Steps between C-alpha positions, in 0.01 A plus 500: 500500500631841399420802718612850407653700784518842338281672759544552870865607509648754736791701361792646696718740304788453746605152602521423870481176696201652679298402194492148645310644794160662530574829324281580203594649168331656200230281345597419141409263220734312269632584239668766712782744442714592798458870411281701264736709288455834326450489124856624438787694660579243769782253543546141608561586865125539540444121501834371632424382850403192700129468570267246655165337431286306745187293461289262703439157349214306659511122440307204632556123492862539394633165616627284213457772239755684286489878483700689238517878521583646156620853426496588129755779551653700784749774423774413564620287794234336715492310825171332591431424866213285625422525870839663554708238318678550167325283241679613182720772355522605135752708305321598181241772457363368170417132551260314725600304810330255732511447874392159628349617828352163602743462787454855632122528536234402748123489511355845547678830438849506352719804448673549163769770489699595189819701526560679169836650409467731198848652511714504187808413707392134510756254364264348244392575143435755366692701760867590526538796262279743307167381360291670233166452670364531853455181700236612757400286799225316684285188464390596152343180363243254639535296817304177546483181705485147358351239735542127428360195676686230310730440205502803272663605173778735596600574140404394148697600192298464180690435176258538211640473148300491174407147386635335816343375824493752783779415742460598865781482757340479844649538848286399801497644847420294810563187296438188710592219262201494268221723380224499244521780249235622256608720209265707288557740211223744413453826313227641720222369281579132474735231628762413239662215692486327839666202663584344837843390615656336805820670613754290692782759511500870594601616151331369187458588133165453328442478126151622410410431134248783465412656164530871560502821298813709469573819694631784286491879484182509289315214670634468855316181593539420870429181689479421870669197651330385820671242722318353799670288768349408839230757432760775453467692175776661295432712189723663243433655161714406201513522123625272224771671298860484385710816513843489341768758426706402198788655310256633241228627735238412761249221438172435681344162423718478192396837357743791484394797714672837521504605865376858546513582867551756773669486839286535811578605855242402763483845661218752539479860623475542878492130598802360318453125456182464707207463261234225503390253236294734282787743440747221427265356241428843355866552407495178298177613335655836408801328347291258294191702413615863501868483412439189288837338574536122512764478775618654826823476696454513878797724561689432721337242728210252512164675521151431630336172405185700433691691231646182349163320529350777289782462249407129485136591441570765236779327307776741601849347494714553813876518551554493876831530683665490841541817711809710437641806326865495383657427841634155602577457869696262722462124538192526721344741252575261213354206692178695538502570126507126431219451751301774326525303176363192674209693649419680175496185288303282743243772564437614142565194281133405452422833333480437123567870434852471646731417211847587634683496834733791572780343707755780486502820708374774268789676322765335716854411401593144411531257793537152357499322833178664616317478170599138445312430824194712418462339159542153646230560762251635246560215258477234770166634623348565157599318183226674298643853487823665395709744699610855426705760682460870429823685429619819333841347423590410145640148468468413868527137602186316395408229749128541436299373204404844368715812462280765658648845439413859595552686173487867595719604210279319248806322366376143503134496408560430135858375511624315808852445371751593766238469774435130553603159366387438145278203579346631821133603515500880534242708690508877566387547860515879537524802272432875515436575871770726641619583147204735459295559819172668415239660721136528404544878534804529272452702183371347178836459321642313800201270526513426127868402511420271793226338294713450192785345698267210585388479138859491374599218734191294427549551129857372531384199704228411251754536220736255670352159429729317743450738796247341734345833597535785745379646829484880514596686813242542636127474563460798736693762696618401847658641816873443532818580690695827479752355254228468236184680396447870438582654837151446641566128559299393195640314201298634209579197285149370446268506204239560772521730801493362856119489499506303173385796288638475144777714352528530124761222489245248627320536168785331314395183682124568512494541123600134468172390658165410346274758667477826301781733601588852384742754647654816356857565619497876444306807607361801317694738726813628323605665825579154630775469239829694506497765225151380412658210310252216541717228349371155411138418572399142571177307538480177700220271391405144410258616231556413134463858380480844653346803335649839591298822485649844565285804561202295391652403165599148406878468451575135423488136610787340691582135568776319685697504176556867585718401794880501501480189722456215255524189720271540800127441504284818478801731499466875573375689195689813396273790408719693258234668286253752642420659165368230269392638160431853621802653326364360174135593550549833677835631376521352152819301558594211277499162671879485476547842659227424753675182614837673515357796693320274748823315574678831553230642728496175698877541540443854627260355757767252602816716492381861490593758231827585676635145499352366180735247331653618174310255281170653611627853449592404148160344439323811629709715269400283204133529588532876545639530148244263348200651673635858502483522881673733743640376832225691676248304295668172596475595867140604444427157350658334803288703737183444297521130425739331741529693825181702507427771756160626598153348537477127453727490200759295689251242629576146386241224494622143464256225413605135537351230278516123539363280222341812353316594821564806717627363834656805668534876461722761659503878473817696578446873532535801723412471869159642598468367856504166676302271722602223738458141386478277809514127419507223764641156422184355653201633693431164666740403777514169683561439871623141490838377621615857562417856403451594136631800306391693193735720299354833394648686203458880499571670167446853371367488143436779254185553295616229260578240764879544483713498815602853603864448605544844656193503723652472848175551688476420870222252568332424832403142581254381761351157575183406685333174594661160457824625342802712587773672299854364481756781506447874463158665508627803309688430178637698208472373144831425327497503123126552529470165677512346844312241696400364836395173659202418718486198726230320691489535877358168615132564444260460211278762346529825306804721474548833326818662375485875441752639250435873539129510408501168310344203681599137439281237662636164618325189624682279750370143496 
């Protein structure tokens, strides 16, 4: 029997042995952060301390039973005491651990105390030197109790290959010489296979010849294996699939798949790592359904099972790795690294979405002795997956199966020569990131360059047939240490902001999806551009055709053939003609002179008159002679047709068509006011095993629905009823966007969030 123990905890911000006594602390619920942080402008000292948690555990009829107390994650060193006695200690903040408390309990009330050390001075990964992310503290994932009366399945590893029987390696607990075992495979609707078996040893392997569908990224078919012994039930989800990295690319079930992914940290504003199931699942949903990627790297540590479960459900491939960031410590530190591999593999190996084990400390130097051990442990515990080890070193020692490389200089996406062995599978695991940090409130030219850097890398990766794929850095902005970030302790490396609001760059990925998508990566405000030089104008879309209108007049059709990026799917479209046939119809130009003039005026828009390349100056001179134009007339034409001033002459309307049907439309024009768009992730919250949370996006939009990046309005937040606000109750928009979170408070009913004068109603069930 599984009982969640997320409620009823008392929290003590300062550890003292008096916690074992009758003193009371702050009432909290798990997941819990040891301190609520500001949004930015704080450092790691805020969470580096030793704290304590205490809870009563009432049990009856305990004699002869087994009780396992499981913590999904405690950051970062934990000691668990039951009735004053140490039951277990654990040295990793990113994996689960179990305390067998059977010998420490009694009938009636039992005291559980957890000592939590969140200091970065601990001699365990990832600590020892600088780290480019904050590590936070607290009991930040679920806690639960498993109660067993007899023989139980302690672990079951499911190996499910296409066209082969399902193989299950089973380890029993409380084994007494023999037990009857029933195995059942179902998909939720029907039973696909069942059998009974008599086990005479504590470790067995079953072969279950079930006919099952494949799990893949487009049809992520999941099954549940249920094992029952002595009335004790064990369940695990699994999928049938074969994932293989080869010298010429990545293959899933025999079909070649180009990995298009992003890196994810597990952090959130205010509460660090401590978010419940709904928010963990939402990040996977954003990656799959909004950003439309097919893979995620859990940088730089194992992440919530809820997140990986959702990746299983959605068909999102996962590359997960052990904790660490560049630094390798002493022998004790290395021993813990090897242990972290064991815990990661045994805890996550039934997830079909996991396709690669990261068994090397992220961006560390070569250490053959250590990495021989980590590879050996991973391979001994899981023969179904390959290993990788993320590095930024060219031609480092390859002990893993896949050369996983952070290519920030974009020197290996299309040609890996000089980077890794010729016959090694090659996977780009990071790119962009710190090479071009971009805030949602940066100016338009900056945000466009950020966008096109992702497009350039993806185009190179798609053009390299033998490159397995790439993971961009990164999904969203995150708090960090002083050595990184932009001075306010935020790394602005994301294609989303910290509240998961999209920047322009996110559209490079979103445009690869199936749902209609359209974004214009420019504004109508020449004052946003130095010297009024607008430069290149790009559209991000997955439509077949876009129609461009300027000042109410049709200009021309564009398709993805009008992109300089020729390899990637639904590449950014370059809008290099804002004139169409107007020079012919309104000015009497020949088609030849019209085309030449349009190219020249587009160059003026890109470079400005003062820095126009010579070839365009020559072309303008030729047109001036042919059409008998003065330079003043040329400048007049530019102002009239390309860079119009006054009225709505500069307003652009873009219509997107798919299969001949209008699927999206966007208008880019002058700003005439804004309104707040308040969008919750859900308005129904669930009080189940713990509290629930909804994310609320707050965006200033102009009259055309576009984000207003320079609206920095202060917004007041207030909650009533069955919800409360996480974090600040007065916020300021950044880049025209911000957000908040509301959480349940242990009761059901109605809750209302007030965002200035906007009301959002929630129902807690």
